[in-house]
C-alpha positions in Angstrom: -12.5 -0.2 10.3 -13.8 -1.2 13.7 -11.5 -3.0 16.0 -12.5 -5.2 19.0 -9.2 -5.7 20.7 -10.5 -8.3 23.2 -11.6 -10.7 20.5 -9.0 -9.6 18.0 -11.5 -9.4 15.2 -11.4 -6.6 12.6 -14.7 -5.9 10.9 -14.3 -4.5 7.4 -17.5 -4.2 5.4 -19.3 -7.5 5.6 -16.1 -9.5 6.1 -14.3 -10.2 9.3 -10.6 -11.0 9.8 -9.1 -12.5 12.9 -5.9 -10.7 13.7 -3.2 -11.1 16.3 -3.3 -8.0 18.4 0.5 -7.9 19.0 1.3 -8.3 15.3 -1.3 -5.7 14.4 0.2 -3.2 16.9 3.6 -3.9 15.4 2.2 -3.3 11.9 0.5 -0.1 12.9 3.7 1.2 14.6 6.1 0.4 11.7 3.7 1.4 8.9 2.8 4.7 10.6 6.5 5.5 10.9 7.2 4.6 7.2 4.1 6.5 6.0 5.2 9.6 7.9 8.6 9.4 6.2 6.9 9.0 2.8 4.7 12.0 3.4 7.7 14.1 4.5 9.5 13.2 1.2 6.4 14.0 -0.8 6.3 17.4 0.9 9.9 18.0 -0.1 9.1 16.9 -3.7 6.2 19.3 -3.8 8.4 22.2 -2.8 10.4 21.7 -6.0 7.3 22.8 -8.0 7.6 26.4 -6.6 11.3 26.8 -7.1 12.4 29.2 -9.8 15.8 27.6 -10.1 14.4 24.5 -11.7 12.6 23.9 -15.0 10.5 21.0 -16.1 8.0 19.9 -18.8 4.5 18.4 -18.4 6.1 15.2 -19.8 8.6 15.2 -16.9 5.8 15.4 -14.5 3.7 12.7 -16.2 6.6 10.3 -16.1 7.4 11.0 -12.5 3.9 10.5 -11.3 3.2 7.5 -13.5 6.3 5.9 -11.9 5.0 6.7 -8.4 1.5 5.5 -9.2 3.0 2.2 -10.6 5.1 1.7 -7.4 2.1 2.5 -5.2 -0.1 0.0 -7.0 2.6 -2.6 -6.7 2.9 -2.0 -3.0 -0.9 -2.1 -2.5 -1.1 -5.4 -4.4 1.6 -6.9 -2.2 -0.5 -6.1 0.9 -3.8 -7.2 -0.6 -2.4 -10.5 -1.8 -3.0 -11.9 1.7 -6.7 -11.5 1.4 -7.1 -12.9 -2.1 -8.1 -16.5 -2.8 -5.2 -18.5 -4.2 -5.7 -19.8 -7.7 -6.6 -23.4 -7.6 -4.4 -25.4 -9.8 -4.9 -29.1 -10.5 -2.0 -31.5 -10.1 -3.2 -32.9 -13.4 -3.4 -29.9 -15.7 -2.4 -31.5 -19.0 -3.8 -29.6 -22.0 -3.1 -29.4 -25.8 
């Protein structure tokens, strides 16, 4: 993603988005901090895999990661909603 801070335009692929530089800086700061916390927690979780004092099944692991993948997809969807076209609904939508 290329950023031209003077014009506050972010070029992504063939689309361009106008962004407020101050708001983007705030987003970058807070999201970086939260991402670092998440990565630290994932590293702690990964350490459990090598401990001999715990026991788990493949089903335990599948459930754990399925839950995390679901939460991650939900989080991404929340962020991407800003860039999706809202569904056009008619004021007059009567149907049988």
